[in-house]
All heavy atoms as an XYZ file, in Angstrom:
853
protein
N     108.773    101.094     82.825
C     107.569    100.306     82.598
C     107.215     99.551     83.870
O     107.983     98.737     84.347
C     107.780     99.312     81.453
C     106.586     98.433     81.154
C     105.427     99.224     80.565
O     105.605    100.336     80.089
N     104.253     98.640     80.611
N     106.047     99.841     84.412
C     105.594     99.165     85.621
C     104.899     97.867     85.220
O     104.097     97.842     84.288
C     104.637    100.060     86.420
C     104.200     99.367     87.694
C     105.310    101.393     86.744
N     105.213     96.792     85.934
C     104.598     95.496     85.667
C     103.962     94.932     86.924
O     104.449     95.166     88.031
C     105.646     94.522     85.124
C     106.193     94.930     83.755
C     107.214     93.946     83.222
O     108.042     93.437     83.959
N     107.146     93.683     81.927
N     102.896     94.179     86.728
C     102.141     93.602     87.832
C     101.996     92.095     87.600
O     101.616     91.676     86.505
C     100.753     94.227     87.929
C     100.770     95.727     87.931
C     100.510     96.444     86.779
C     101.053     96.421     89.098
C     100.537     97.823     86.776
C     101.081     97.814     89.107
C     100.821     98.515     87.942
N     102.270     91.308     88.638
C     102.083     89.867     88.564
C     101.172     89.457     89.720
O     101.577     89.478     90.884
C     103.413     89.109     88.618
C     103.165     87.605     88.575
C     104.323     89.539     87.472
N      99.941     89.077     89.361
C      98.947     88.689     90.363
C      98.979     87.173     90.573
O      99.224     86.418     89.627
C      97.543     89.096     89.910
C      97.368     90.583     89.667
C      97.621     91.022     88.243
O      98.178     90.223     87.453
O      97.256     92.166     87.886
N      98.700     86.750     91.800
C      98.664     85.322     92.117
C      97.759     85.090     93.319
O      97.354     86.050     93.988
C     100.070     84.797     92.413
O     100.619     85.452     93.536
N      97.437     83.820     93.569
C      96.692     83.460     94.757
C      95.236     83.100     94.534
O      94.540     82.725     95.473
N      94.772     83.230     93.294
C      93.387     82.878     93.018
C      93.159     81.378     93.050
O      94.091     80.591     93.236
N      91.898     80.992     92.873
C      91.566     79.575     92.862
C      90.078     79.353     93.000
O      89.284     80.299     92.922
N      89.717     78.105     93.215
C      88.326     77.713     93.417
C      88.084     77.563     94.914
O      88.838     76.851     95.604
C      88.051     76.394     92.707
C      86.692     75.743     92.954
C      85.562     76.632     92.449
C      86.644     74.363     92.293
N      87.045     78.207     95.422
C      86.740     78.162     96.840
C      85.235     78.080     97.022
O      84.465     78.590     96.186
C      87.343     79.397     97.555
C      86.727     80.685     97.044
C      87.222     79.281     99.062
N      84.805     77.442     98.080
C      83.378     77.339     98.371
C      82.857     78.645     98.968
O      83.624     79.407     99.577
C      83.121     76.191     99.337
C      83.378     74.824     98.746
C      82.967     73.706     99.683
O      82.810     73.898    100.884
N      82.777     72.513     99.132
N      81.580     78.905     98.821
C      81.005     80.096     99.473
C      81.310     80.095    100.965
O      81.243     79.048    101.624
C      79.505     79.940     99.208
C      79.433     79.166     97.936
C      80.585     78.194     97.994
N      81.668     81.274    101.468
C      82.070     81.396    102.866
C      83.549     81.218    103.104
O      84.043     81.487    104.210
N      84.275     80.785    102.088
C      85.704     80.544    102.225
C      86.524     81.807    102.089
O      85.995     82.914    101.942
N      87.852     81.620    102.129
C      88.791     82.742    102.082
C      89.897     82.485    101.069
O      90.247     81.325    100.804
C      89.426     82.954    103.467
O      88.463     83.273    104.432
N      90.437     83.561    100.542
C      91.615     83.533     99.691
C      92.441     84.775     99.972
O      91.895     85.811    100.362
C      91.250     83.509     98.202
C      90.732     82.211     97.590
C      90.261     82.466     96.164
C      91.790     81.130     97.614
N      93.749     84.674     99.722
C      94.623     85.837     99.833
C      95.340     86.021     98.495
O      96.092     85.140     98.075
C      95.651     85.666    100.942
C      96.455     86.931    101.229
C      97.647     86.622    102.098
N      98.254     87.830    102.652
C      99.515     87.914    103.029
N     100.320     86.867    102.916
N      99.991     89.044    103.544
N      95.077     87.135     97.861
C      95.715     87.447     96.596
C      96.964     88.277     96.839
O      97.016     89.082     97.773
C      94.763     88.219     95.686
C      93.395     87.590     95.425
C      92.616     88.451     94.429
C      93.511     86.163     94.946
N      97.956     88.096     95.959
C      99.186     88.883     96.014
C      99.437     89.524     94.661
O      99.098     88.950     93.623
C     100.381     87.994     96.372
O     100.223     87.406     97.632
N     100.056     90.696     94.693
C     100.425     91.382     93.463
C     101.843     91.912     93.623
O     102.078     92.824     94.419
C      99.471     92.527     93.171
S      99.981     93.580     91.801
N     102.763     91.336     92.866
C     104.153     91.799     92.865
C     104.297     92.906     91.833
O     103.923     92.728     90.670
C     105.086     90.640     92.547
N     104.835     94.032     92.285
C     104.977     95.215     91.428
C     106.453     95.434     91.123
O     107.287     95.448     92.039
C     104.395     96.454     92.123
C     104.472     97.677     91.207
C     102.961     96.200     92.555
N     106.788     95.625     89.861
C     108.184     95.855     89.486
C     108.271     96.971     88.461
O     107.271     97.346     87.837
C     108.809     94.574     88.920
O     108.135     94.178     87.749
N     109.460     97.524     88.311
C     109.705     98.508     87.264
C     109.549     99.931     87.691
O     109.704    100.849     86.870
N     109.242    100.157     88.955
C     109.070    101.536     89.399
C     109.204    101.585     90.915
O     109.050    100.567     91.594
C     107.705    102.066     88.992
O     107.484    103.368     89.520
N     109.472    102.770     91.421
C     109.399    102.914     92.868
C     107.973    102.663     93.336
O     107.015    103.051     92.670
C     109.827    104.322     93.275
C     111.300    104.592     93.075
C     111.685    105.979     93.545
O     111.020    106.946     93.207
N     112.743    106.067     94.317
N     107.846    102.024     94.462
C     106.546    101.587     94.957
C     105.871    102.725     95.700
O     105.645    102.662     96.900
C     106.774    100.370     95.865
C     105.535     99.574     96.171
C     104.648     99.206     95.190
C     105.283     99.162     97.475
C     103.530     98.464     95.472
C     104.167     98.406     97.783
C     103.285     98.058     96.771
N     105.544    103.798     94.956
C     105.065    104.998     95.621
C     103.616    105.312     95.304
O     103.030    106.191     95.908
C     105.923    106.210     95.211
C     105.849    106.421     93.683
C     107.356    106.041     95.685
C     106.514    107.695     93.224
N     103.067    104.576     94.348
C     101.723    104.920     93.891
C     100.663    104.444     94.865
O     100.852    103.454     95.593
C     101.456    104.276     92.536
C     102.391    104.720     91.440
C     103.479    103.938     91.072
C     102.175    105.908     90.756
C     104.338    104.333     90.058
C     103.018    106.310     89.743
C     104.089    105.523     89.399
O     104.933    105.912     88.404
N      99.507    105.107     94.831
C      98.310    104.516     95.420
C      97.954    103.317     94.543
O      97.942    103.420     93.319
C      97.170    105.515     95.458
N      97.694    102.186     95.176
C      97.459    100.948     94.450
C      96.033    100.469     94.665
O      95.386    100.825     95.663
C      98.435     99.865     94.941
C      99.893    100.154     94.651
S     100.244    100.148     92.890
C      99.751     98.492     92.443
N      95.572     99.640     93.759
C      94.204     99.148     93.853
C      94.094     97.739     93.308
O      94.900     97.307     92.469
C      93.252    100.063     93.089
N      93.095     97.043     93.793
C      92.649     95.779     93.201
C      91.368     96.059     92.425
O      90.478     96.778     92.909
C      92.388     94.728     94.266
C      93.624     94.100     94.795
C      94.317     94.439     95.923
C      94.339     92.993     94.212
N      95.412     93.620     96.082
C      95.445     92.719     95.044
C      94.147     92.202     93.081
C      96.361     91.689     94.775
C      95.046     91.187     92.806
C      96.141     90.945     93.654
N      91.298     95.473     91.236
C      90.138     95.568     90.373
C      89.668     94.146     90.066
O      90.414     93.188     90.218
C      90.500     96.261     89.057
C      91.088     97.641     89.197
C      92.441     97.820     89.508
C      90.308     98.778     89.022
C      92.992     99.087     89.632
C      90.850    100.049     89.138
C      92.186    100.188     89.437
O      92.734    101.450     89.557
N      88.434     94.018     89.594
C      87.970     92.710     89.162
C      87.049     92.848     87.966
O      86.403     93.876     87.780
C      87.264     91.959     90.294
C      85.940     92.538     90.744
C      85.430     91.753     91.955
N      84.150     92.272     92.428
C      83.559     91.859     93.549
N      84.148     90.922     94.303
N      82.403     92.366     93.906
N      87.034     91.780     87.171
C      86.176     91.750     85.989
C      85.504     90.392     85.908
O      86.175     89.368     85.755
C      86.980     92.019     84.724
C      86.126     92.146     83.476
C      86.896     92.681     82.285
O      88.120     92.618     82.228
N      86.176     93.232     81.315
N      84.183     90.405     86.040
C      83.390     89.190     85.901
C      83.000     89.019     84.434
O      82.980     89.991     83.675
C      82.154     89.274     86.784
N      82.663     87.805     84.028
C      82.276     87.578     82.623
C      81.131     88.489     82.205
O      80.120     88.601     82.907
C      81.852     86.113     82.628
C      82.615     85.500     83.743
C      82.691     86.558     84.804
N      81.305     89.162     81.082
C      80.252     90.018     80.549
C      80.109     91.356     81.239
O      79.184     92.111     80.932
N      81.022     91.665     82.161
C      80.928     92.925     82.907
C      82.206     93.730     82.740
O      83.257     93.202     82.389
C      80.655     92.650     84.389
C      79.314     92.004     84.650
C      79.036     91.909     86.136
C      77.672     91.321     86.414
N      77.374     91.231     87.865
N      82.105     95.022     83.017
C      83.285     95.878     82.963
C      84.148     95.674     84.195
O      83.670     95.283     85.266
C      82.854     97.351     82.874
C      82.265     97.743     81.531
C      82.062     99.245     81.413
O      81.845     99.937     82.403
N      82.159     99.757     80.197
N      85.424     95.955     84.020
C      86.342     95.901     85.157
C      86.011     97.029     86.113
O      85.783     98.170     85.699
C      87.775     96.025     84.642
C      88.835     95.880     85.692
C      90.172     95.427     85.123
N      90.413     95.885     83.783
C      91.219     95.260     82.919
N      91.837     94.157     83.290
N      91.410     95.747     81.716
N      85.983     96.708     87.419
C      85.653     97.709     88.421
C      86.595     97.646     89.608
O      87.230     96.624     89.859
N      86.679     98.765     90.318
C      87.567     98.857     91.459
C      86.967     98.139     92.661
O      85.788     98.312     92.972
C      87.845    100.327     91.794
C      88.916    100.594     92.831
C      89.710    101.849     92.467
C      88.309    100.766     94.219
N      87.792     97.354     93.342
C      87.361     96.601     94.530
C      87.859     97.276     95.802
O      87.108     97.447     96.755
C      87.900     95.166     94.452
C      87.594     94.399     95.734
C      87.327     94.430     93.246
N      89.133     97.628     95.806
C      89.737     98.224     96.998
C      90.962     99.009     96.573
O      91.608     98.663     95.584
C      90.130     97.143     98.009
N      91.287    100.047     97.345
C      92.482    100.817     97.040
C      93.181    101.212     98.331
O      92.551    101.280     99.388
C      92.169    102.046     96.204
C      91.180    103.001     96.815
C      90.863    104.103     95.814
N      89.839    105.009     96.304
C      89.330    105.988     95.574
N      89.736    106.198     94.333
N      88.399    106.763     96.078
N      94.488    101.497     98.184
C      95.292    101.824     99.353
C      96.332    102.866     98.948
O      96.964    102.752     97.893
C      95.946    100.550     99.946
C      96.675    100.853    101.249
C      96.880     99.875     98.937
C      97.074     99.611    102.030
N      96.505    103.882     99.786
C      97.502    104.908     99.515
C      98.888    104.402     99.898
O      99.046    103.351    100.525
C      97.191    106.182    100.316
O      97.366    105.900    101.712
C      95.765    106.656    100.062
N      99.907    105.173     99.537
C     101.261    104.786     99.923
C     101.412    104.792    101.440
O     102.228    104.058    101.999
C     102.292    105.710     99.281
O     102.068    107.046     99.682
N     100.592    105.578    102.120
C     100.649    105.627    103.577
C      99.813    104.579    104.277
O      99.855    104.470    105.507
N      99.031    103.814    103.505
C      98.271    102.710    104.087
C      96.798    102.973    104.319
O      96.093    102.103    104.840
N      96.297    104.124    103.940
C      94.857    104.380    104.063
C      94.110    103.624    102.973
O      94.489    103.680    101.802
C      94.569    105.872    103.942
O      95.178    106.579    105.001
N      93.049    102.929    103.381
C      92.331    102.056    102.450
C      90.861    102.417    102.381
O      90.283    102.919    103.348
C      92.482    100.601    102.883
N      90.263    102.152    101.234
C      88.814    102.156    101.154
C      88.362    101.114    100.138
O      89.171    100.588     99.363
C      88.225    103.539    100.879
C      88.837    104.229     99.707
O      89.098    103.611     98.684
N      89.091    105.515     99.844
N      87.061    100.804    100.192
C      86.523     99.606     99.552
C      85.213     99.889     98.833
O      84.444    100.778     99.231
C      86.273     98.525    100.617
C      87.494     98.157    101.402
C      87.836     98.846    102.567
C      88.344     97.133    100.968
C      88.978     98.526    103.276
C      89.488     96.810    101.671
C      89.804     97.509    102.820
O      90.951     97.191    103.511
N      84.953     99.090     97.818
C      83.638     99.093     97.203
C      82.632     98.591     98.225
O      82.948     97.742     99.067
C      83.628     98.186     95.975
N      81.415     99.110     98.166
C      80.391     98.714     99.139
C      80.165     97.208     99.137
O      79.878     96.615    100.182
C      79.077     99.437     98.826
C      79.126    100.905     99.181
O      80.020    101.315     99.945
O      78.258    101.657     98.696
N      80.308     96.578     97.995
C      79.999     95.151     97.876
C      80.983     94.261     98.633
O      80.681     93.094     98.889
C      79.975     94.744     96.400
O      81.216     95.020     95.789
N      82.157     94.792     98.980
C      83.164     93.966     99.662
C      83.522     94.502    101.044
O      84.299     93.875    101.767
C      84.450     93.830     98.809
C      84.113     93.319     97.416
C      85.225     95.130     98.754
N      82.951     95.643    101.401
C      83.287     96.268    102.681
C      82.980     95.318    103.831
O      81.913     94.697    103.875
C      82.492     97.567    102.813
C      83.086     98.590    103.748
C      82.342     99.914    103.636
C      82.562    100.580    102.301
N      81.918    101.914    102.203
N      83.941     95.167    104.735
C      83.765     94.273    105.872
C      84.183     92.845    105.608
O      84.280     92.038    106.541
N      84.433     92.512    104.350
C      84.853     91.141    104.003
C      86.261     91.096    103.437
O      86.974     90.115    103.645
C      83.884     90.549    102.972
C      82.443     90.462    103.440
C      81.578     89.686    102.448
N      81.506     90.356    101.136
C      81.886     89.777     99.994
N      82.359     88.555     99.973
N      81.753     90.432     98.845
N      86.664     92.133    102.718
C      87.983     92.179    102.074
C      88.869     93.187    102.799
O      88.392     94.215    103.289
C      87.859     92.606    100.617
C      87.216     91.602     99.687
C      86.567     90.472    100.165
C      87.267     91.802     98.322
C      85.977     89.559     99.299
C      86.683     90.900     97.442
C      86.040     89.785     97.937
N      90.176     92.893    102.801
C      91.160     93.801    103.380
C      92.345     93.931    102.430
O      92.965     92.923    102.062
C      91.657     93.299    104.739
O      90.542     93.143    105.624
C      92.639     94.289    105.353
N      92.665     95.169    102.050
C      93.815     95.430    101.201
C      94.981     95.872    102.078
O      94.789     96.570    103.072
C      93.490     96.497    100.120
C      94.627     96.631     99.116
C      93.143     97.834    100.759
C      94.275     97.517     97.908
N      96.175     95.445    101.710
C      97.370     95.856    102.450
C      98.544     95.895    101.486
O      98.441     95.434    100.350
C      97.657     94.898    103.615
O      97.879     93.587    103.139
N      99.655     96.481    101.954
C     100.832     96.548    101.093
C     102.095     96.413    101.935
O     102.114     96.813    103.100
C     100.844     97.844    100.283
C     100.982     99.111    101.083
C     100.674    100.343    100.231
N     101.632    100.525     99.145
C     101.444    101.382     98.135
N     100.340    102.107     98.068
N     102.365    101.508     97.200
N     103.110     95.842    101.317
C     104.411     95.662    101.957
C     105.435     96.386    101.099
O     105.793     95.910    100.014
C     104.730     94.165    102.072
C     106.006     93.897    102.840
O     106.917     94.753    102.835
O     106.108     92.814    103.446
N     105.898     97.543    101.574
C     106.831     98.346    100.783
C     108.160     97.631    100.584
O     108.786     97.760     99.537
C     107.039     99.704    101.437
C     105.881    100.638    101.256
N     105.804    101.524    100.197
C     104.748    100.808    101.970
C     104.685    102.212    100.278
N     104.019    101.798    101.344
N     108.584     96.878    101.569
C     109.865     96.175    101.460
C     109.838     95.123    100.358
O     110.857     94.833     99.735
C     110.230     95.530    102.792
N     108.651     94.551    100.120
C     108.509     93.493     99.115
C     107.867     93.996     97.824
O     107.659     93.208     96.894
C     107.676     92.340     99.686
C     108.330     91.631    100.865
C     107.472     90.479    101.349
C     108.141     89.753    102.502
N     107.308     88.620    103.012
N     107.540     95.285     97.751
C     106.849     95.833     96.575
C     105.636     94.981     96.201
O     105.424     94.626     95.038
C     107.796     95.926     95.375
C     108.646     97.179     95.402
O     108.759     97.836     96.432
N     109.268     97.502     94.288
N     104.841     94.652     97.204
C     103.719     93.732     97.004
C     102.462     94.295     97.643
O     102.514     94.894     98.725
C     104.045     92.351     97.589
O     105.210     91.833     96.944
C     102.898     91.374     97.383
N     101.353     94.093     96.956
C     100.032     94.470     97.454
C      99.233     93.182     97.657
O      99.322     92.263     96.828
C      99.297     95.386     96.459
C      97.965     95.844     97.047
C     100.153     96.581     96.105
N      98.464     93.139     98.730
C      97.686     91.944     99.057
C      96.195     92.282     99.099
O      95.797     93.419     99.331
C      98.107     91.389    100.415
C      99.569     91.054    100.511
C     100.468     91.942    101.096
C     100.063     89.850    100.018
C     101.811     91.641    101.183
C     101.408     89.536    100.104
C     102.274     90.445    100.689
O     103.617     90.141    100.769
N      95.386     91.244     98.898
C      93.952     91.365     99.114
C      93.488     90.119     99.847
O      93.467     89.025     99.271
C      93.193     91.518     97.791
C      91.704     91.802     97.942
C      91.486     93.193     98.545
C      90.987     91.693     96.599
N      93.164     90.286    101.114
C      92.595     89.198    101.915
C      91.088     89.201    101.711
O      90.434     90.212    101.975
C      92.937     89.382    103.391
C      92.333     88.330    104.293
C      92.918     86.956    104.064
O      94.130     86.813    103.917
N      92.063     85.932    104.021
N      90.562     88.086    101.244
C      89.142     87.989    100.937
C      88.513     86.924    101.820
O      88.892     85.749    101.743
C      88.944     87.642     99.458
C      89.659     88.588     98.506
S      89.255     88.283     96.777
C      89.919     86.647     96.570
N      87.586     87.329    102.656
C      86.878     86.422    103.552
C      85.395     86.401    103.214
O      84.892     87.289    102.515
C      87.071     86.863    105.001
C      88.519     86.857    105.437
O      89.306     86.034    104.984
N      88.878     87.781    106.316
N      84.703     85.408    103.720
C      83.252     85.284    103.511
C      82.894     85.436    102.038
O      81.990     86.186    101.664
C      82.507     86.330    104.346
O      82.807     86.179    105.720
N      83.621     84.720    101.205
C      83.436     84.859     99.766
C      82.059     84.405     99.322
O      81.482     83.451     99.877
C      84.528     84.086     99.029
C      85.883     84.814     98.991
C      87.012     83.851     98.676
C      85.855     85.946     97.980
N      81.544     85.090     98.307
C      80.225     84.818     97.746
C      80.361     84.470     96.270
O      81.333     84.883     95.631
C      79.342     86.062     97.886
C      79.194     86.577     99.301
C      78.387     87.870     99.319
C      78.241     88.415    100.727
N      77.445     89.671    100.755
N      79.402     83.759     95.705
C      79.472     83.455     94.264
C      79.633     84.705     93.402
O      80.310     84.657     92.366
C      78.149     82.747     94.008
C      77.811     82.092     95.312
C      78.267     83.063     96.357
N      79.040     85.808     93.827
C      79.156     87.040     93.032
C      80.541     87.667     93.086
O      80.796     88.653     92.374
C      78.095     88.061     93.470
C      78.053     88.335     94.953
C      76.975     87.512     95.668
O      76.849     86.300     95.376
O      76.294     88.097     96.543
N      81.439     87.130     93.903
C      82.833     87.585     93.895
C      83.643     86.906     92.782
O      84.810     87.259     92.577
C      83.503     87.286     95.242
C      82.880     88.069     96.385
O      82.586     89.268     96.199
O      82.699     87.473     97.468
N      83.048     85.953     92.101
C      83.731     85.261     91.014
C      84.115     86.251     89.915
O      83.266     86.976     89.394
C      82.838     84.157     90.429
O      82.629     83.164     91.433
C      83.475     83.521     89.208
N      85.408     86.290     89.592
C      85.933     87.250     88.605
C      87.421     87.005     88.426
O      88.037     86.248     89.191
C      85.695     88.683     89.082
N      87.989     87.676     87.432
C      89.439     87.779     87.334
C      89.846     89.041     88.078
O      89.282     90.112     87.844
C      89.918     87.833     85.877
C      91.438     87.945     85.827
C      89.451     86.601     85.113
N      90.803     88.911     88.978
C      91.248     90.014     89.821
C      92.594     90.528     89.315
O      93.513     89.741     89.022
C      91.365     89.556     91.271
C      90.020     89.416     91.941
C      89.154     88.383     91.593
C      89.605     90.322     92.918
C      87.904     88.257     92.190
C      88.370     90.216     93.530
C      87.523     89.183     93.162
O      86.289     89.065     93.760
N      92.697     91.844     89.238
C      93.894     92.521     88.747
C      94.332     93.582     89.759
O      93.497     94.147     90.474
C      93.620     93.249     87.437
C      93.078     92.407     86.310
C      91.718     92.179     86.177
C      93.932     91.882     85.352
C      91.212     91.427     85.130
C      93.446     91.135     84.291
C      92.089     90.911     84.192
O      91.600     90.176     83.149
N      95.616     93.883     89.767
C      96.055     95.065     90.503
C      96.634     96.071     89.518
O      97.078     95.722     88.425
C      97.050     94.722     91.597
S      98.663     94.196     91.018
N      96.620     97.322     89.914
C      97.170     98.400     89.111
C      97.192     99.637     89.995
O      96.741     99.609     91.146
C      96.323     98.639     87.856
C      97.146     99.121     86.670
O      97.928    100.057     86.804
N      96.989     98.476     85.533
N      97.678    100.719     89.464
C      97.672    101.956     90.229
C      96.270    102.536     90.238
O      95.414    102.155     89.426
C      98.683    102.966     89.643
C     100.092    102.390     89.685
C      98.284    103.378     88.235
N      96.019    103.460     91.147
C      94.780    104.227     91.162
C      94.907    105.321     90.106
O      95.936    105.956     89.987
C      94.535    104.844     92.548
C      93.318    105.751     92.526
C      94.360    103.741     93.585
N      93.846    105.527     89.336
C      93.879    106.548     88.300
C      94.151    105.931     86.943
O      93.670    104.849     86.634
N      94.927    106.622     86.131
C      95.230    106.118     84.787
C      96.126    104.891     84.914
O      97.235    104.982     85.421
C      95.926    107.200     83.949
C      96.262    106.657     82.557
C      95.041    108.433     83.844
N      95.649    103.730     84.472
C      96.398    102.500     84.721
C      97.592    102.317     83.793
O      97.601    102.810     82.660
C      95.367    101.405     84.478
C      94.452    101.990     83.453
C      94.372    103.457     83.777
N      98.576    101.587     84.279
C      99.620    101.050     83.418
C      99.067     99.811     82.713
O      97.912     99.439     82.914
C     100.853    100.685     84.253
C     101.567    101.876     84.819
C     101.382    102.253     86.145
C     102.442    102.618     84.047
C     102.045    103.364     86.673
C     103.105    103.719     84.561
C     102.895    104.089     85.878
N      99.891     99.179     81.854
C      99.449     97.942     81.203
C      99.013     96.923     82.258
O      99.666     96.762     83.296
C     100.577     97.351     80.357
C     100.864     98.179     79.117
O     100.027     99.039     78.768
O     101.925     97.963     78.492
N      97.919     96.232     81.950
C      97.382     95.260     82.905
C      98.193     93.971     82.900
O      98.711     93.549     81.864
C      95.929     94.948     82.563
C      95.039     96.143     82.710
C      94.683     97.033     81.747
C      94.416     96.601     83.919
N      93.885     98.011     82.272
C      93.693     97.770     83.603
C      94.383     96.127     85.236
C      92.960     98.487     84.554
C      93.652     96.828     86.176
C      92.942     97.999     85.835
N      98.278     93.340     84.086
C      98.874     92.021     84.175
C      97.895     90.966     83.692
O      96.827     91.286     83.139
N      98.247     89.696     83.932
C      97.398     88.608     83.455
C      96.201     88.368     84.377
O      95.244     87.691     83.996
C      98.203     87.310     83.310
C      98.395     86.501     84.592
C      99.381     87.136     85.561
O     100.059     88.108     85.249
N      99.467     86.574     86.769
N      96.260     88.904     85.575
C      95.176     88.701     86.536
C      95.233     87.317     87.161
O      96.034     86.451     86.777
N      94.368     87.110     88.142
C      94.253     85.802     88.786
C      92.766     85.487     88.949
O      91.984     86.326     89.399
C      95.012     85.771     90.130
O      95.001     84.445     90.661
C      94.446     86.740     91.150
N      92.389     84.284     88.541
C      90.981     83.886     88.531
C      90.536     83.466     89.932
O      91.180     82.622     90.572
C      90.763     82.729     87.564
C      89.361     82.147     87.572
C      88.347     83.098     86.956
O      88.558     83.643     85.872
N      87.210     83.284     87.634
N      89.437     84.028     90.374
C      88.787     83.620     91.623
C      87.411     83.079     91.269
O      86.618     83.769     90.631
C      88.668     84.792     92.604
C      87.818     84.401     93.812
C      90.048     85.259     93.052
N      87.154     81.844     91.658
C      85.859     81.214     91.412
C      85.276     80.768     92.738
O      85.917     80.002     93.476
C      85.992     80.021     90.464
O      86.592     80.451     89.234
C      84.628     79.408     90.171
N      84.094     81.267     93.051
C      83.415     80.914     94.302
C      82.194     80.075     93.942
O      81.240     80.579     93.350
C      83.003     82.160     95.091
C      82.398     81.742     96.438
C      84.184     83.089     95.290
N      82.255     78.810     94.271
C      81.195     77.894     93.863
C      81.201     76.673     94.767
O      82.258     76.228     95.233
C      81.398     77.462     92.409
O      80.443     76.489     92.035
N      80.011     76.130     94.988
C      79.907     74.880     95.746
C      79.901     73.688     94.809
O      79.827     72.545     95.252
C      78.646     74.903     96.614
O      77.511     75.154     95.817
């Protein structure tokens, strides 16, 4: 059973930065991983993904502002978020790319002045 524990969210002003972390346990850290987000009243959508080899790609809405990375030694995936906008407000989750395992609790990101 693969488990995900997300952390690092919070309240930040527009233009600010946050770094999210996702600790992965219960499996070898071999999957392509992704960050997803779900805003109130909207479906959960993919924000960024990264292969086991480190190749990354991003949703158009975050390209140039967000950076996904992973540390195999720590079984952890990160999401560096810069130049945050109010529309980035959501609960952020990590999971594998493709058919997901059970979702973690997520971490709330609120961008507001």
